[in-house]
VOGU-3710 file (C-alpha; in Angstrom, 3 decimals, decimal comma):
1> xxxxxxxxxx> 10,834/14,415/-21,568  10,411/12,496/-24,761  7,120/11,186/-26,060  8,252/7,690/-25,039  8,731/8,838/-21,440  5,386/10,625/-21,414  3,759/7,461/-22,719  5,330/5,417/-19,940  4,273/7,919/-17,288  0,698/7,895/-18,575
11> xxxxxxxxxx> 0,723/4,104/-18,704  2,008/3,952/-15,107  -0,822/6,209/-13,960  -3,374/4,150/-15,854  -1,999/0,885/-14,444  -1,971/2,294/-10,907  -5,588/3,448/-11,242  -6,658/0,053/-12,622  -4,881/-1,800/-9,807  -6,449/0,486/-7,200
21> xxxxxxxxxx> -9,929/-0,017/-8,662  -9,388/-3,796/-8,671  -8,203/-3,652/-5,038  -11,126/-1,551/-3,827  -13,684/-3,636/-5,674  -12,390/-6,986/-4,413  -11,985/-5,748/-0,824  -15,476/-4,260/-0,867  -17,045/-7,447/-2,276  -15,275/-9,455/0,432
31> xxxxxxxxxx> -16,864/-7,284/3,126  -14,075/-4,737/3,688  -15,471/-1,432/2,376  -13,712/1,908/2,488  -10,140/0,678/2,104  -7,809/2,273/-0,436  -4,122/2,762/-1,163  -3,811/5,557/1,396  -4,950/3,289/4,223  -3,367/-0,041/3,357
41> xxxxxxxxxx> 0,226/0,912/4,308  -1,037/1,711/7,812  -2,758/-1,666/8,107  0,383/-3,362/6,792  2,522/-1,600/9,409  0,032/-2,440/12,164  -0,101/-6,078/11,075  3,603/-6,268/11,947  3,275/-4,481/15,312  1,384/-1,774/17,183
51> xxxxxxxxxx> 2,611/1,800/16,667  1,882/5,304/17,896  0,509/7,792/15,402  3,866/9,571/15,359  5,702/6,350/14,574  3,315/5,592/11,729  3,692/9,104/10,332  7,479/8,800/10,360  7,430/5,321/8,809  5,118/6,392/5,994
61> xxxxxxxxxx> 6,635/9,829/5,393  3,398/11,691/6,129  2,449/14,316/8,689  1,121/13,336/12,103  -2,107/15,130/11,186  -2,470/13,037/8,008  -1,687/9,834/9,916  -4,287/10,719/12,566  -6,911/11,348/9,880  -6,188/8,027/8,183
71> xxxxxxxxxx> -6,277/6,195/11,504  -9,596/7,896/12,242  -10,971/6,430/9,012  -9,684/2,980/9,983  -11,227/3,335/13,453  -14,576/4,431/12,008  -14,673/1,222/9,981  -13,412/-0,951/12,880  -10,140/-1,898/11,144  -8,030/-0,473/13,990
81> xxxxxxxxxx> -8,374/1,199/17,383  -6,272/3,287/19,745  -5,236/1,793/23,036  -3,751/3,352/26,153  -4,430/5,984/28,759  -6,921/8,658/27,878  -4,738/11,464/29,227  -1,754/11,717/26,897  -2,584/10,722/23,347  1,092/10,782/22,344
91> xxxxxxxxxx> 1,594/7,514/24,201  -1,492/5,740/22,888  -0,799/3,014/20,379  -2,827/2,043/17,353  -3,780/-1,632/17,236  -5,083/-3,521/14,216  -8,412/-5,319/14,679  -9,249/-8,814/13,467  -11,130/-7,252/10,539  -8,133/-5,039/9,736
101> xxxxxxxxxx> -5,785/-8,011/9,815  -8,107/-10,047/7,584  -8,410/-7,153/5,112  -4,632/-6,730/5,071  -4,158/-10,465/4,456  -6,682/-10,382/1,607  -4,989/-7,326/0,096  -1,657/-9,141/0,071  -3,254/-12,176/-1,591  -4,849/-9,912/-4,210
111> xxxxxxxxxx> -1,458/-8,363/-4,960  0,113/-11,803/-5,302  -2,691/-13,002/-7,598  -2,316/-9,921/-9,777  1,437/-10,396/-10,032  1,012/-14,078/-10,889  -1,523/-13,262/-13,598  0,691/-10,603/-15,185  3,703/-12,922/-14,984  1,624/-15,612/-16,684
121> xxxxxxxxxx> 0,714/-13,150/-19,464  4,159/-11,622/-20,111  6,556/-14,183/-18,645  9,395/-13,847/-16,157  11,586/-11,948/-18,633  8,758/-9,468/-19,226  8,371/-8,940/-15,485  12,106/-8,350/-15,125  11,974/-5,801/-17,948  8,944/-4,108/-16,366
131> xxxxxxxxxx> 10,714/-3,878/-13,001  13,783/-2,352/-14,623  11,715/0,164/-16,558  9,763/1,212/-13,467  12,920/1,465/-11,348  14,576/3,596/-14,049  11,535/5,856/-14,291  11,445/6,235/-10,514  15,166/7,046/-10,373  14,885/9,445/-13,303
141> xxxxxxxxxx> 12,034/11,269/-11,561  14,333/11,982/-8,644  13,514/9,464/-5,982  14,900/6,130/-4,999  12,812/3,176/-6,079  11,490/1,054/-3,240  13,952/-1,672/-2,329  11,314/-4,192/-3,317  11,067/-3,037/-6,939  13,932/-5,332/-7,821
151> xxxxxxxxxx> 12,285/-8,242/-6,031  8,556/-8,047/-6,554  5,901/-5,728/-7,836  2,874/-5,960/-5,638  4,018/-9,138/-3,928  4,561/-9,880/-0,255  7,620/-7,635/-0,010  5,931/-4,575/-1,492  4,871/-2,044/1,145  1,716/-0,913/-0,434
//
């Protein structure tokens, strides 16, 4: 990697950390403590429809064990709960609570506000250039960029 690429990677990490800190702080101040980037994709998926733990794990590309742990954290904070027969946990579904839905809605608004502010600062052409740079970095690193990178960064279409 060149120094330019290393600089971009470091800047991406710094930007991600700043965005995550902003997210956590605003959610906490609004009365939704304990939420972070590892939990929000689950709430987003549950806001669309109820899922089993296995379905969530597959959707998010994580292990069932990891999904169960994250759901346990959401349950402990009353953002979601499991529903179904007590006997076979494989068939129990995870359901978002009213608090979970409200937190997810706020998180989406925060992402939109952040995107609008950055667009205001650097303009539409700057946002297009940023999207292209991030998509190229993602592709160069060996994975496909999210389909939404070309559309929005942190907006309604972004999964996380």
